[in-house]
TIZA-951670 format. One line per field, with one value per atom (N, C-alpha, C): atom name; x, y, z negated; residue in three letters. Coordinates in pm, whole numbers, plus 32768, in hexadecimal, padded with zeros to 4 digits. Each point is the difference from the previous one (the first is absolute). Layout:
<recs>
a CA / ...
xx X / ...
yy Y / ...
zz Z / ...
r ALA / ...
</recs>
This chain:
<recs>
a N / CA / C / N / CA / C / N / CA / C / N / CA / C / N / CA / C / N / CA / C / N / CA / C / N / CA / C / N / CA / C / N / CA / C / N / CA / C / N / CA / C / N / CA / C / N / CA / C / N / CA / C / N / CA / C / N / CA / C / N / CA / C / N / CA / C / N / CA / C / N / CA / C / N / CA / C / N / CA / C / N / CA / C / N / CA / C / N / CA / C / N / CA / C / N / CA / C / N / CA / C / N / CA / C / N / CA / C / N / CA / C / N / CA / C / N / CA / C / N / CA / C / N / CA / C / N / CA / C / N / CA / C / N / CA / C / N / CA / C / N / CA / C / N / CA / C / N / CA / C / N / CA / C / N / CA / C / N / CA / C / N / CA / C / N / CA / C / N / CA / C / N / CA / C / N / CA / C / N / CA / C / N / CA / C / N / CA / C / N / CA / C / N / CA / C / N / CA / C / N / CA / C / N / CA / C / N / CA / C / N / CA / C / N / CA / C / N / CA / C / N / CA / C / N / CA / C / N / CA / C / N / CA / C / N / CA / C / N / CA / C / N / CA / C / N / CA / C / N / CA / C / N / CA / C / N / CA / C / N / CA / C / N / CA / C / N / CA / C / N / CA / C / N / CA / C / N / CA / C / N / CA / C / N / CA / C / N / CA / C / N / CA / C / N / CA / C / N / CA / C / N / CA / C / N / CA / C / N / CA / C / N / CA / C / N / CA / C / N / CA / C / N / CA / C / N / CA / C / N / CA / C / N / CA / C / N / CA / C / N / CA / C / N / CA / C / N / CA / C / N / CA / C / N / CA / C / N / CA / C / N / CA / C / N / CA / C / N / CA / C / N / CA / C / N / CA / C / N / CA / C / N / CA / C / N / CA / C / N / CA / C / N / CA / C / N / CA / C / N / CA / C / N / CA / C / N / CA / C / N / CA / C / N / CA / C / N / CA / C / N / CA / C / N / CA / C / N / CA / C / N / CA / C / N / CA / C / N / CA / C / N / CA / C / N / CA / C / N / CA / C / N / CA / C / N / CA / C / N / CA / C / N / CA / C / N / CA / C / N / CA / C / N / CA / C / N / CA / C / N / CA / C / N / CA / C / N / CA / C / N / CA / C / N / CA / C / N / CA / C / N / CA / C / N / CA / C / N / CA / C / N / CA / C / N / CA / C / N / CA / C / N / CA / C / N / CA / C / N / CA / C / N / CA / C / N / CA / C / N / CA / C / N / CA / C / N / CA / C / N / CA / C
xx 06B8 / 7F8A / 7FA1 / 7F81 / 7F9C / 7FFF / 7FE0 / 7FF8 / 7F9A / 7F91 / 7F9A / 8034 / 8052 / 803B / 8067 / 8054 / 8064 / 7FBC / 7F94 / 7FB5 / 7FC5 / 7FCA / 7FC8 / 806D / 8072 / 806D / 8034 / 8009 / 802C / 7F9D / 7F80 / 7F9B / 800B / 8020 / 8014 / 8077 / 806E / 8076 / 7FE0 / 7FB8 / 7FD9 / 7FB0 / 7FA8 / 7FA7 / 8033 / 8030 / 8027 / 8091 / 8054 / 808C / 805E / 807F / 8067 / 807D / 803C / 8083 / 8062 / 806B / 805E / 8090 / 8049 / 8092 / 802E / 8052 / 8028 / 8097 / 8031 / 808C / 8003 / 8043 / 8001 / 808C / 800B / 8081 / 8029 / 807F / 8037 / 8088 / 8009 / 807E / 8071 / 7FDF / 8067 / 8029 / 7FC8 / 8023 / 806B / 8063 / 806B / 7FC8 / 7F9F / 7FC5 / 7F8B / 7FDB / 7F9C / 7F6F / 7FE4 / 7F75 / 7FF1 / 7F89 / 7FDB / 7F7D / 7FE5 / 7F81 / 7FAC / 7F8F / 7FA7 / 7F84 / 7FDA / 7F84 / 7F9C / 7F82 / 7F98 / 7F77 / 7FA8 / 7F73 / 7FB5 / 7F9C / 7FB1 / 7F6C / 7FB3 / 7F6F / 7FCA / 7F96 / 7FC5 / 7F6E / 7FD5 / 7F75 / 7FDF / 7F85 / 7FD8 / 801A / 802A / 8026 / 7F8F / 7F84 / 7F92 / 7FF5 / 8043 / 8003 / 8088 / 804B / 8086 / 7FFF / 7F94 / 7FFA / 8017 / 7FDB / 8019 / 8095 / 8046 / 8091 / 8045 / 7FCA / 8036 / 7FEF / 7F8D / 7FE9 / 8066 / 8017 / 8064 / 8088 / 8027 / 8082 / 8007 / 7F92 / 7FFF / 8014 / 7FD6 / 8010 / 808A / 8030 / 807E / 807B / 7FEF / 8068 / 806D / 8010 / 8069 / 7FC6 / 8058 / 7FD9 / 7FC9 / 7FCB / 7FCD / 7F8B / 7FAE / 7F8F / 801F / 7FCB / 8016 / 7F82 / 7FD1 / 7F8F / 8035 / 7FD1 / 8028 / 7FA3 / 8028 / 7FB0 / 7F81 / 7FF9 / 7F8B / 7F98 / 8005 / 7FA2 / 800C / 8078 / 8020 / 8064 / 7FEC / 8061 / 8049 / 8081 / 8053 / 8036 / 7FFC / 8044 / 8074 / 807A / 8077 / 805B / 802F / 8061 / 8078 / 8075 / 8078 / 806D / 8049 / 8073 / 7FF2 / 806F / 7FFE / 7FCB / 8030 / 7FD6 / 7F6B / 7FCF / 7F74 / 7FA6 / 8024 / 7FB1 / 8001 / 8073 / 8008 / 7FA5 / 8002 / 7FAE / 7F6B / 7FD5 / 7F73 / 7FD6 / 8052 / 7FDC / 7FFE / 8058 / 8001 / 7F7D / 7FCF / 7F7F / 7F8A / 8001 / 7F8C / 7FFD / 8073 / 8008 / 7F9B / 7FE9 / 7F9E / 7F72 / 7FE2 / 7F79 / 7FEF / 806D / 7FF9 / 7FC8 / 7FBB / 7FCD / 803D / 7FE1 / 8030 / 8096 / 8036 / 808D / 8058 / 7FCF / 804D / 8086 / 7FFF / 807C / 8060 / 7FCC / 8056 / 8041 / 7FB1 / 8036 / 806C / 7FE6 / 8062 / 8084 / 7FF8 / 8079 / 8045 / 7FB3 / 803C / 804C / 7FC5 / 8043 / 807F / 7FF9 / 8077 / 8071 / 7FE1 / 8066 / 8036 / 7FA8 / 802B / 805B / 7FDC / 8053 / 8089 / 8007 / 8082 / 8052 / 7FC0 / 8047 / 8036 / 7FB1 / 802C / 807E / 8010 / 8072 / 807F / 7FF8 / 8072 / 8040 / 807E / 8045 / 802A / 8033 / 802D / 7FD0 / 7FB5 / 7FC7 / 806B / 801E / 805F / 7FB1 / 8044 / 7FBA / 7FB6 / 8040 / 7FC1 / 7F83 / 800A / 7F8D / 7F90 / 8022 / 7F9A / 7FB7 / 8049 / 7FC2 / 7FA6 / 8030 / 7FB0 / 7F7F / 800A / 7F8A / 7FA5 / 803A / 7FB0 / 7FA9 / 8036 / 7FB2 / 7F8A / 8017 / 7F93 / 7F95 / 802C / 7FA1 / 7FB0 / 8040 / 7FB8 / 7F95 / 8022 / 7FA0 / 7F8A / 8021 / 7F98 / 7FA7 / 803D / 7FB5 / 7F9D / 801E / 7FA4 / 7F7C / 7FFC / 7F85 / 7FAB / 803A / 7FBA / 7FD7 / 7FB0 / 7FD0 / 803C / 8082 / 8041 / 7FFD / 7FDC / 7FFB / 807A / 8047 / 806D / 808A / 800B / 807F / 8067 / 8070 / 806B / 8083 / 8014 / 807C / 7FF1 / 804F / 7FFC / 808D / 8009 / 8082 / 8058 / 7FC4 / 804D / 803F / 7FB5 / 8033 / 806F / 7FEE / 8067 / 807F / 7FF1 / 8073 / 8049 / 7FB6 / 803C / 804F / 7FC8 / 8044 / 8081 / 7FF7 / 8076 / 8070 / 7FDC / 8064 / 803E / 7FAC / 8032 / 8061 / 7FEB / 8057 / 8075 / 8011 / 806A / 7FF8 / 7F88 / 7FEC / 7FDA / 7FE4 / 7FD4 / 8032 / 802F / 802B / 7F87 / 8002 / 7F8C / 7FE7
yy CF96 / 7FC4 / 806F / 7FEC / 8063 / 8013 / 807A / 8020 / 7FA7 / 7FE1 / 7FAE / 7F73 / 7FCB / 7F7A / 8006 / 8067 / 8010 / 800E / 804C / 8014 / 7F7C / 7FB1 / 7F7E / 7FA4 / 7FFB / 7FA9 / 802E / 8083 / 8034 / 7FD8 / 8006 / 7FD5 / 7F6B / 7FB2 / 7F70 / 7FE9 / 804A / 7FF3 / 802C / 806E / 802F / 7F95 / 7FBB / 7FA2 / 7F70 / 7FCC / 7F73 / 7FEF / 805A / 7FF9 / 8024 / 7FF4 / 801A / 8034 / 8065 / 8031 / 7FD0 / 7FBD / 7FC9 / 8026 / 801E / 8008 / 7F9F / 7FA0 / 7F97 / 7FF4 / 7FDE / 7FDA / 7F68 / 7FD1 / 7F71 / 7FCA / 7F9A / 7FC1 / 7FB1 / 8010 / 7FB8 / 7FC9 / 7F7E / 7FC2 / 8017 / 801B / 8014 / 8092 / 8059 / 808E / 801F / 804D / 8027 / 8046 / 805A / 8049 / 7FB6 / 7F8E / 7FAA / 8021 / 807A / 802A / 8053 / 7FF9 / 8059 / 8044 / 8071 / 8046 / 7FE3 / 7FBE / 7FDA / 8058 / 8033 / 804C / 7FB1 / 8007 / 7FB9 / 8040 / 7FE4 / 8024 / 7F7E / 7FE6 / 7F86 / 8025 / 7FCC / 800B / 7F76 / 7FFA / 7F80 / 7FF9 / 7F87 / 7FEC / 7F6B / 7FE0 / 7F73 / 7FC9 / 7F83 / 7FC5 / 8003 / 7FF8 / 8004 / 8088 / 8066 / 8085 / 801E / 7F98 / 800D / 805A / 7FFD / 804D / 8096 / 8031 / 808E / 801B / 7F9F / 800E / 7FF1 / 7FAA / 7FF4 / 8084 / 8041 / 8082 / 8066 / 8001 / 805A / 7FEA / 7F81 / 7FDF / 8030 / 7FF6 / 802F / 8097 / 8048 / 8091 / 802A / 7FBC / 8029 / 7FC0 / 7F91 / 7FBF / 7FB6 / 8018 / 7FC0 / 7F8F / 7FAA / 7FA3 / 7F7B / 7FB7 / 7F7A / 7FE2 / 7F9E / 7FD4 / 7F78 / 7FE8 / 7F81 / 7FDD / 7F85 / 7FCE / 7FBF / 802E / 7FC3 / 7F8C / 7FAE / 7F8C / 8028 / 807A / 802D / 8047 / 7FE6 / 803A / 8098 / 8032 / 808D / 8003 / 8060 / 8016 / 8082 / 7FFE / 8077 / 802E / 8081 / 803D / 804E / 7FD2 / 8036 / 8044 / 8076 / 804C / 8016 / 7FD2 / 8008 / 804B / 8053 / 8046 / 8096 / 8040 / 8090 / 804E / 7FDF / 804B / 7FF1 / 7F85 / 7FE5 / 8041 / 7FF0 / 803A / 8099 / 8038 / 8091 / 8031 / 7FBB / 8029 / 7FFE / 7F96 / 7FF3 / 8062 / 800E / 805E / 8090 / 8021 / 8086 / 801B / 7F9B / 800E / 800B / 7FAF / 7FF5 / 8062 / 8033 / 8054 / 8073 / 8048 / 806D / 7FD3 / 7F81 / 7FCD / 7FB0 / 7FDE / 7FB0 / 8053 / 7FBE / 8041 / 7FBE / 7F82 / 7FB9 / 7FE8 / 7FE8 / 7FDA / 806F / 807A / 8070 / 8015 / 7FFA / 8014 / 7F8B / 7F87 / 7F8D / 8012 / 802B / 8015 / 806C / 806D / 806E / 7FCF / 7FB9 / 7FD1 / 7F93 / 7FA7 / 7F98 / 8040 / 8063 / 8045 / 8048 / 803B / 8043 / 7F9B / 7F8E / 7F99 / 7FC7 / 7FE1 / 7FC8 / 8063 / 8080 / 8065 / 800C / 7FF5 / 8004 / 7F85 / 7F8C / 7F85 / 8008 / 803D / 800E / 8054 / 8060 / 8059 / 7FC5 / 7F88 / 7FC1 / 7F9C / 8016 / 7FA5 / 7F7F / 800C / 7F89 / 800E / 7F9E / 8002 / 7FDC / 805C / 7FE6 / 7FD1 / 7FC4 / 7FD8 / 8074 / 8076 / 8074 / 802D / 8000 / 802B / 7F98 / 7F7E / 7F98 / 8013 / 801A / 8012 / 807C / 806C / 807B / 7FE6 / 7FBC / 7FE2 / 7F9C / 7FA5 / 7F9F / 8049 / 8069 / 804F / 8046 / 802C / 803C / 7F96 / 7F86 / 7F94 / 7FE2 / 8005 / 7FF0 / 806C / 807A / 806E / 7FE6 / 7FD1 / 7FDE / 7F91 / 7F99 / 7F8D / 8029 / 806C / 802D / 8030 / 801C / 802A / 7F89 / 7F89 / 7F86 / 7FB0 / 7F9B / 7FAB / 7F74 / 7FF7 / 7F7E / 7FB0 / 7F82 / 7FA8 / 7FA6 / 7FF1 / 7F9E / 803F / 8081 / 8044 / 7FDB / 7FC8 / 7FDD / 8046 / 8026 / 8043 / 8096 / 8036 / 808E / 803A / 8082 / 8041 / 7FCB / 7FE2 / 7FCA / 7F79 / 7FAE / 7F7E / 8010 / 805F / 801E / 802E / 805A / 8034 / 7F8E / 7FA8 / 7F8F / 7FA8 / 7FE6 / 7FB0 / 8044 / 8081 / 804A / 8003 / 8010 / 8000 / 7F75 / 7F9A / 7F74 / 7FDB / 803A / 7FE4 / 8063 / 8051 / 8067 / 8061 / 801E / 805F / 808A / 8006 / 807B / 8002 / 8073 / 800B / 8014 / 7FC8 / 800E / 808D
zz 38F5 / 7FC7 / 7FD1 / 8010 / 7FD9 / 7F69 / 7FD6 / 7F71 / 7FB9 / 8043 / 7FC0 / 7FE5 / 8058 / 7FEA / 7F91 / 8000 / 7F96 / 7F78 / 7FFD / 7F84 / 7FCF / 805C / 7FDB / 7FC8 / 8043 / 7FD4 / 7F77 / 7FED / 7F7D / 7F93 / 801D / 7FA0 / 7FE1 / 8067 / 7FEE / 7FA3 / 8017 / 7FAA / 7F72 / 7FF1 / 7F7A / 7FB5 / 8047 / 7FBD / 7FF9 / 806F / 8008 / 802C / 7FD5 / 8028 / 7F8F / 801F / 7F9C / 8046 / 7FC5 / 802B / 7F97 / 802C / 7F9F / 8021 / 7F99 / 8004 / 7F95 / 8028 / 7FA2 / 7FFC / 7F8A / 7FEF / 800F / 8068 / 801F / 7FEA / 7FAA / 7FE8 / 807B / 8028 / 8072 / 7FD8 / 7FF2 / 7FD4 / 8062 / 807F / 8066 / 8011 / 7FB1 / 8007 / 7F98 / 8027 / 7FA5 / 7F84 / 8014 / 7F90 / 7FC0 / 8037 / 7FC2 / 801D / 8028 / 8014 / 807E / 8038 / 806D / 7FD9 / 803F / 7FED / 807B / 7FEB / 806D / 7FFB / 8073 / 8009 / 8052 / 7FD7 / 804A / 7FE8 / 805E / 7FF5 / 8017 / 7FAC / 8010 / 7FF8 / 805F / 8000 / 7FDF / 7FB0 / 7FD6 / 802B / 8021 / 8025 / 7FF5 / 7FDF / 8002 / 808C / 8004 / 807F / 8066 / 7FD3 / 8060 / 8047 / 7FC9 / 803F / 8040 / 801E / 803B / 807D / 804A / 807D / 7FE8 / 7F8A / 7FE1 / 7FEE / 7FC6 / 7FF2 / 8088 / 8054 / 8089 / 804B / 7FEB / 803F / 7FCC / 7F7B / 7FC7 / 8040 / 800B / 803B / 8091 / 8049 / 808B / 8007 / 7F9A / 7FFC / 7FCD / 7F98 / 7FC0 / 8041 / 8045 / 8052 / 7FB3 / 7F82 / 7FB1 / 7FAC / 7FCC / 7F98 / 802F / 7F9F / 8019 / 7FA2 / 8028 / 7FB0 / 7FC5 / 7F87 / 7FBB / 7FB2 / 8015 / 7FB2 / 7F82 / 7F8D / 7F82 / 7FDF / 7FA1 / 7FD7 / 7FB5 / 7FCE / 7FB4 / 8057 / 8083 / 8061 / 800D / 7FE9 / 8019 / 8073 / 805A / 806B / 7FE2 / 8014 / 7FEC / 8088 / 8013 / 8072 / 7FC3 / 801A / 7FBE / 8064 / 7FDB / 804F / 7FA5 / 802A / 7FAE / 804C / 7FB8 / 803A / 7FF3 / 7FE3 / 7FE9 / 8079 / 8077 / 8077 / 801A / 7FF8 / 801B / 7F97 / 7F82 / 7F93 / 800B / 801C / 800F / 8071 / 8071 / 8072 / 7FDC / 7FBC / 7FDF / 7F93 / 7F99 / 7F94 / 8033 / 805C / 8039 / 804A / 8048 / 8045 / 7FA0 / 7F96 / 7FA8 / 7F8C / 7FD8 / 7F88 / 7FFB / 806F / 7FF7 / 7FDE / 8016 / 7FED / 7F80 / 7FBF / 7F85 / 7F8E / 7FA5 / 7F87 / 7F85 / 7FEA / 7F88 / 8003 / 8073 / 800B / 803D / 7FFB / 8039 / 7FB8 / 7F7C / 7FB3 / 8018 / 800A / 801E / 8089 / 8061 / 8087 / 7FFE / 7FB8 / 7FF9 / 7FC5 / 7F8F / 7FBD / 8052 / 803E / 8054 / 8074 / 8040 / 806E / 7FD0 / 7F8A / 7FC8 / 7FEC / 7FC6 / 7FE6 / 8082 / 805E / 8081 / 8048 / 7FFE / 8042 / 7FC0 / 7F7B / 7FBC / 8025 / 8007 / 8025 / 808F / 8059 / 808C / 800A / 7FA5 / 8005 / 7FC4 / 7FC8 / 7FBF / 8061 / 801E / 805D / 7FBC / 7F88 / 7FB6 / 7F70 / 7FD4 / 7F7A / 7F9A / 7FA7 / 7F94 / 7F86 / 7F9E / 7F86 / 7FBC / 7FFA / 7FBF / 804C / 8084 / 8051 / 7FF6 / 8002 / 7FF1 / 7F7B / 7F95 / 7F7D / 7FFF / 803C / 8007 / 8050 / 8070 / 8051 / 7FB9 / 7FB3 / 7FB4 / 7F99 / 7FC6 / 7FA0 / 8045 / 807C / 804D / 8021 / 801C / 8019 / 7F81 / 7F8D / 7F80 / 7FF2 / 8022 / 7FF8 / 805F / 8079 / 8060 / 7FC8 / 7FC6 / 7FCC / 7F93 / 7FB9 / 7F98 / 803A / 8082 / 8043 / 802B / 8000 / 8028 / 7F85 / 8016 / 7F93 / 800E / 8009 / 8012 / 7F7F / 800E / 7F8C / 7FF8 / 806E / 8006 / 800E / 7FF7 / 8019 / 7F95 / 802C / 7FA2 / 8021 / 807E / 8026 / 7FEE / 7FA7 / 7FDE / 8009 / 7FF2 / 8002 / 7F8E / 7F8E / 7F8F / 8026 / 8046 / 802A / 806A / 805A / 8065 / 7FBA / 7F9F / 7FB5 / 7FB9 / 7FBF / 7FB9 / 8061 / 8077 / 8065 / 802E / 801D / 8031 / 7F98 / 7F82 / 7F95 / 7FF1 / 8005 / 7FF2 / 8071 / 8075 / 8073 / 8009 / 7F97 / 7FFC / 8076 / 802A / 806E / 7FCB / 7F7E / 7FC1 / 7F71 / 7FD3 / 7F75 / 7FA6 / 7F87 / 7FA5 / 7FD3
r MET / MET / MET / LYS / LYS / LYS / ASN / ASN / ASN / SER / SER / SER / ILE / ILE / ILE / LEU / LEU / LEU / SER / SER / SER / TYR / TYR / TYR / ILE / ILE / ILE / ALA / ALA / ALA / GLY / GLY / GLY / PHE / PHE / PHE / LEU / LEU / LEU / ASP / ASP / ASP / GLY / GLY / GLY / ASP / ASP / ASP / GLY / GLY / GLY / CYS / CYS / CYS / ILE / ILE / ILE / MET / MET / MET / LEU / LEU / LEU / GLN / GLN / GLN / LEU / LEU / LEU / VAL / VAL / VAL / TYR / TYR / TYR / ARG / ARG / ARG / HIS / HIS / HIS / ASP / ASP / ASP / TYR / TYR / TYR / LEU / LEU / LEU / LEU / LEU / LEU / GLY / GLY / GLY / TYR / TYR / TYR / GLN / GLN / GLN / ILE / ILE / ILE / ARG / ARG / ARG / SER / SER / SER / SER / SER / SER / ILE / ILE / ILE / VAL / VAL / VAL / PHE / PHE / PHE / TYR / TYR / TYR / GLN / GLN / GLN / LYS / LYS / LYS / THR / THR / THR / ARG / ARG / ARG / TYR / TYR / TYR / ARG / ARG / ARG / LYS / LYS / LYS / TYR / TYR / TYR / LEU / LEU / LEU / GLU / GLU / GLU / TRP / TRP / TRP / LEU / LEU / LEU / LYS / LYS / LYS / SER / SER / SER / LYS / LYS / LYS / LEU / LEU / LEU / LYS / LYS / LYS / PHE / PHE / PHE / GLY / GLY / GLY / TYR / TYR / TYR / LEU / LEU / LEU / ARG / ARG / ARG / ASN / ASN / ASN / ARG / ARG / ARG / LYS / LYS / LYS / ASP / ASP / ASP / ASN / ASN / ASN / ILE / ILE / ILE / THR / THR / THR / GLU / GLU / GLU / TYR / TYR / TYR / THR / THR / THR / ILE / ILE / ILE / VAL / VAL / VAL / GLY / GLY / GLY / HIS / HIS / HIS / GLU / GLU / GLU / GLU / GLU / GLU / VAL / VAL / VAL / GLU / GLU / GLU / ALA / ALA / ALA / ILE / ILE / ILE / LEU / LEU / LEU / THR / THR / THR / LEU / LEU / LEU / LEU / LEU / LEU / LYS / LYS / LYS / PRO / PRO / PRO / TYR / TYR / TYR / LEU / LEU / LEU / ARG / ARG / ARG / LEU / LEU / LEU / LYS / LYS / LYS / LYS / LYS / LYS / GLU / GLU / GLU / GLN / GLN / GLN / ALA / ALA / ALA / ARG / ARG / ARG / LEU / LEU / LEU / ALA / ALA / ALA / LEU / LEU / LEU / GLU / GLU / GLU / ILE / ILE / ILE / ILE / ILE / ILE / ASN / ASN / ASN / LYS / LYS / LYS / LEU / LEU / LEU / LYS / LYS / LYS / GLY / GLY / GLY / ILE / ILE / ILE / LYS / LYS / LYS / ARG / ARG / ARG / LEU / LEU / LEU / SER / SER / SER / PRO / PRO / PRO / LYS / LYS / LYS / ILE / ILE / ILE / LEU / LEU / LEU / LEU / LEU / LEU / LYS / LYS / LYS / MET / MET / MET / SER / SER / SER / ARG / ARG / ARG / LYS / LYS / LYS / VAL / VAL / VAL / ASP / ASP / ASP / ARG / ARG / ARG / PHE / PHE / PHE / ALA / ALA / ALA / SER / SER / SER / LEU / LEU / LEU / ASN / ASN / ASN / CYS / CYS / CYS / SER / SER / SER / LYS / LYS / LYS / LYS / LYS / LYS / ARG / ARG / ARG / THR / THR / THR / ASN / ASN / ASN / THR / THR / THR / ALA / ALA / ALA / ALA / ALA / ALA / LYS / LYS / LYS / VAL / VAL / VAL / LYS / LYS / LYS / LYS / LYS / LYS / PHE / PHE / PHE / LEU / LEU / LEU / ILE / ILE / ILE / ALA / ALA / ALA / LYS / LYS / LYS / ASN / ASN / ASN / LEU / LEU / LEU / LEU / LEU / LEU / SER / SER / SER / PRO / PRO / PRO
</recs>
C-alpha cells in the first residue's frame, strides 16, 4: 500500500478510531477471561462509504450500522490488529503510544503457548496500563477483577 494511503488511514484512526485491548469475561473459559484486541473506526452512517473504502484497503473486519446512525468498522483478533498496527504505527500521531503498547502486549501473548493464571494476571496488568491511555467510560474488567476470579476459583494463591 502507498505511504500516502497508510498516512491517511493512520490519520483516520487518530481522529475517528480506537485501538482497544479488553479483558473479556468468558464463562466457558477455565481462567474466566480472555484478552481481546481490536481496532474500530467510527463514522456517521451517511458516510459509510468511507468505511467501506477502508475495509477494501485493510481487508479484515466487518461493518455494522448502529441504531444511533453511527457505522463502525471493526477489526478483531491479535493477528489482524498486529498486521494493521504494524502498517500504521509509523504514521500515527495521537495513538502512537497505544499502538506501541498494543503491539508489545500482542507479541508477548503470541509467545505464550498456554496461558497460566499467573501469566493471565501479569498480562491483565499490562492491559490495565494500556487502558489508562484510552478514555473508556464503561470499563469494568480489570486485573483486580481477574485476580479476584482466579483466587475464588482456587487457580491462584492470594
